[in-house]
N, C-alpha and C positions, 0 to 999 in steps of 0.2 A: 319074709324081708323088708316093709312095705315100712319106712325106715316110723313114718305116721300113723300108724293104726290106733286106734280110740287109747286104747292103754299105752298106750306112747307120750301122749299127749300131756302126761300129770306132769309133776312138776321131781325133778331128778330127787331120788333118794339121799337122803341127808349122807347114808351111807356108803355115796360115789365118791372115788376122787373129785377134790376140788375142780380141778382140772377140765375133766368130765360137768362137777355142774355148772363152772363159767363159762360154758360155752353159749356165745352170745346165741341172741333166740332172733335179734333184727341187724339189718345191715350197719345200722346206725352205733348198734354195742360193738359194730366190729374191730377191730384193734391192726394198726398197722397197714401196710399194703395201697397205699393213697396214689399210689402210681399206675392202681392199675381200678380199684373201687372209690376211690374219688370222687368228691364233688363232681356231673359234669363226663368223667369217665366210662367209654365202650362199658365196659362188662358192667359199671350201677350201673346206667340203664336199661341193661338189658336182665337185669335178673325186677328193679322196681315195674318194669312191663308184662315183667313175664314170658323175654321172648328169649330166653341164653337159647342160644347152639351147641354144638359141641364142644368143649375144651379140654382140654391136658392142663391142670396146676401141679406145678413142678416149683422144689423148692425143700431148705432146708426142716429137720422136724422141730413142730413146735412153731413154726409159719403162719398155719391157719386155715390148711386145703381141707381137712375133715370138716372144718369152722362154717370156711362159706360154703362148702357147701352143704351143710344143714342148714346159715342163713337159707339158700336158694333155695333148700324144701319146705321151709318154713313157707315162704313166698306163694311158691307155683301152684296150681290148680292139677296140674299133674302130676300123674303118682309115679314117688319117689321111688325107687328102688338101691337096695344097698349090697355091695358087695366088697367083698375080702378077696384079693385076690393069695394072697397069702396059704387059702384054708380052702379055698370055693374052686369048682373045680367043671371038668368043659358041661359038665350034666347038668351042673348050677345056673351056667350061666344058661344054659338050652331054654330053664325050667322058664326061664324073667323073659326071651329073644321071645316064644311062644303064646306067657301072654300078653305080652305088648304088640304081641299083633294082633290080637285079639282085641283089644283093647282100641285099635287103633279104627278096628272095621265098627265101632262106637263112637265113633270121633272122642275116645278122651287118648290125651298124649302122657307116655313112660318116659323118666327120668334116668339112668341108669348113675348110682355114687361107682364107681368104680374102684377102690385103693390100692396102692402100690401096685400098679397096675403093669410092673418092670416085673412080675411076681409070674407074671401069667410068659409059656410061649409060643412062639409063632404058630401054632397050630391053633389055640386057646383067644390070640389075636384077632385073628385071622376072622372064626367063628361070631364076632362085633359086626365086623366091616358092610355086610350087603345091607344089614339091618339098623346101620346107621346113617347107610348109604339113600336109604329107601326113607327113614323118617322112621322107622316104628319105633328105634327109642335115642334118645339124646343122651349124649356119653361125655357122662364132668368124669376126665380120670381126674385121679391124682398118685405120685411118685414122688423119691427125695434123688431116684435118677433123673438122669440130661434126658431124653424125653426120644433129641433125634440120633440119639444108641438104642435104649433100652425099647421106643416102642416103631411098629408096625409105621413104612411111609408111608403107605395107606391110609392108615389110621391117622397119621398129623397132618396132612390132605386135605383131610374131613372136618378137620376140626380147630378152633384157639389155642394160642397155646401162650397159657402166662406164667411168668417165673415168680413167684412168691420170695423175698428178703426176710433177712431174720430182723427182730424185731429190734424198733431202736431203743436207748435208755428208757427215754420219756416215754415209750408210749410202753413197754412190759410194767415202768414206777405205777403209773396211772391205772394197768390191769390190778396188780396187786394193793395201792388203797382200793379200789373198786373194788374187791375180793374179803376187805376188810371189814364196809361199811354194808356190805348187801346185805341182809336179813334174811330173805327170800332162798339164795343160791349158796354164798357164802359166807363169810362168817362173823357175818354181823351179830348171831343171838352170844357173842360168847366173848363180848363186852373187851376186845383187844385193838391198845396201842400200839401204834412202831415207832419204833425215830425211824427219821427219814434216812441216814445213816444208814439204818440195817433193810429197810427195803432197796436204796442205790445198792446195795454193794448186792444184795440177790440180782437186781434187776441186772448187774456188769457181768457177774458171775455164772447167772443165764447165756450170755451169748449169742441175744437173741434166741433165744428158744421158751417160748409164754407156759407152752408145757411141767421144764424144769423150773420154770421162778413159780408157777403157781403150784407145784409139790413140795418145794420148798418152803415159801413159806407157807403149808398145810402143818408139815413137818415143825416147822418150827414152832407155832403157834400151839399140835398138843403136845411140844414136850417141853415146853415153858411153864413153870411154875405157877398158876394166881400170885397175884402181889399181894403180900400182905399190909402192905403200911395202907391205915384210913383214909389218906388221903387218896388213893389210885379206887378207892373202890370194891378192889377185893379182883382188879379185871386184868385181865395178863397184859403184858408190854416186854414188845421185840425188840432188843434190842438188839446191837453189832455185834457180841460174841457170840450172842442164839442164832444170827442170821447166820455167825462165822459160819456156827458147828453146821447148821440144815443144807447149808450146800459145801460143802469141806473142798473140794476142787474142782475148777473149771474145767467141764467135758466139752472144750469147741468140736463143730460141723470137719472133720477131714475125713475120706477117702479115701486107704488108700490106692485102690483100683478105677476111682470115679473123678469127677468134674472136681472136685476139692484138691485133689493131687495133685493132676493135673495143673490148674490154674494158680495155686500156691510154687510148683515153680518153676513157672512158667513167670510170674511175676516177682520172682528171687530172682531167673538168667535174668530178664528185663532192667533188673533194679542195679545190677551187679553194669552192666553193660551200662548202662546211661548213669554210671556215675552216682547213683546216691547210698553209700559203706551206709546209713541205717536205714531206709528200707531194705536195703541186702540180711541187714542184720535180724531185720523184727522177719522176715519172711521165713528166712532160719531159722531162729528162735519158735516162729508157727510148728513149723516142719516140725521140728525137734518136744516137743514142746506131747503132738502127737503123733508121737513114734515114729514117726519117720524113718526109716534105713538110715543111719548120717554115710552107709557106702557109696549109698542110691546119690546124697545129696555132693560127697565130696569126688564123685565121677561128676557130677553136671559141674560144679567148680575147674575141674581139670579142662573137660573142655569148653566155657568160658571164654579161662586163658589164654586156650588157642584162636581160639575160634573171633574173639573181640577185644581182644592185648594183642597176640601173637610176636613179630618182633619188634612193634615199641619197643618192646619191656618184655626180652625174654625171662627173664628173673619171674615173673606172674610165672609160667607154666612148674619149673622148679618149685614157687611156692606151693601152689595146686598141686602136685602129686607128695611131694613134703608131707603136705594134711593126709589127700591119700590114705599113706603108708601108714603116718602115726594115727588116724582110725581105727586103721585093722589093727596098730600095734599094742594102743591104749582101748579102744574102743567107748562107748560110755559107761558115765555121763563126761567126764574126763574131753573125750576128743569135743566135746562143742566148743573147745578154747582151739585148738589148732586148724575148724572148721568154720569159725567166725574172723581172727587172723587171716585168712588166704581169704575168704568175701570180701575182706574189707581189703588186702591191697590191690585185687584185679577189683573193685568198684573206683579205685581211686586212681590204678592206674593210667598210662595215657591207652590210645585205643584205637589197633587197626586192626581190619577185616580181612586187608592183603591178601592172608597166604589161604583164608578163607574163599576167599573168593578167586584166587588163582588152579586152587583143585577143582572147585565149581566148575569152573570156564573151557579147561584141561578136560572133563572126564564126562565134557557136554561134546565136544568134538570130539574122543573116542567113542562117542557114545552113536553120534547121528555120521561122523566126516569115514574117507576111506581110511586106513586104519597103515601109517606108514613105515615103511623100513627103515630100521633101524642101519646108519652107515657104516661103508665095510670098514674103514679103519677105526671103529667102535666096537666092533666084536667080539667076542670073548675071542682069545687068540692063547690061551692056557693048555690046549689037548692038544695033541700027535695028529698031522693031520688039518691044522688052520689056519698056517701056512698057506698050503695048496693051495686052501678057498679064497688065498684072499685076506681072511677076517684078520683085523688088525695093521694093515699097511698102510704108513702114511701118519701112524697116530703120532698127537704131538703131547709128550709127558708135561707138563703146565709148570713140572715147578722145574722145570727145564729152560723153560721161559718167566725168570721172576714170578710163578706162580699162575700167571695168567695167559693167555694165550689162544687166537681167534682159529676158529678153524669150523666146520659145520660138526655140531652137534644133532640140529635133524633138518629135516629133506627142505620142509617150511618153515619159513619162517613165522615164530608163533611168539605172540606176546602177552605171558598171563599172570605170572606178580609185579604188580604194579605201587611199591611203596610207598 
């Protein structure tokens, strides 16, 4: 399981996927993530000094978690072990830990790269804890999930957590150009040229995923016939059309039960609340494109209409509930239109959270204060024997007083609603 046994130091197999072959060898080849490995950054200094401590790397697919681990492995003098939590057993982990203990007795460090750590259950993660704490292993864990939900807090407290961001279009464009010209690991021996528009399209449609971008470039290169015109020297020319065919639909990062789900709906609601209709429509489109349940979106719009608009414009709730009914009645894709209408209306409506604050304050009193009795004159008197109990006695019917009448409605005067 050592990542760098002698036989693994050879140049990557030319038949391996391009994304695998183009994995960076040094930190200077690494693309993106300037916020954590830019010049002078803590993690870069630790890698260059071979002083890496336990880390948790998390971010969407194709952002360089595994690539960064390989850069660390190439730089360190420690024994580097590789384990994938999706396929590894507790016995596999124990074997690595036992070997690490024996090496430490000889003064040799062990770094364990554990990919997809979120696939390990609590028992498996707990097995790492003593040896991480004692220094028998330095753990580098990678995950596409939020580690604060999927990694044991005890492990997190002993690790530095770094979030990897989707790569920029510029970073991916540079990666693609490098892959075209690299004769050792890339496509440099195929005499390829590519239009900037083609590479820009791949870079944009890959949505920050370097692996997807390189895979799409490889598909475009391998499925494009060499040019026949003499002036093009029989090479392969990748046009915008070829690029579009190689990456036909943008696959955005969106997990229906993870961070992207909650972060996007949060941004959607806050954009409506903040009166930015364009931002609200953007996040709505992102959710719909990713396949989010439109009924879930509609319910959130209804909540926002009441919580953030309220009585400042009561029509907002009517429109929101109508959108919910429309979604249930017509379904997708047409349901996108009433959803957009409702979201835009609420974003542009005047705002008031007075109703929300009123019920929250009242609930706090119910929860924390002594419960007040209903006044006798307000109690139900529509049953036999109610009058004998004095229920309803003295009640003033407001319509007999022009619609409003002063009387005690609650024993202790409270002020919850402040329009």
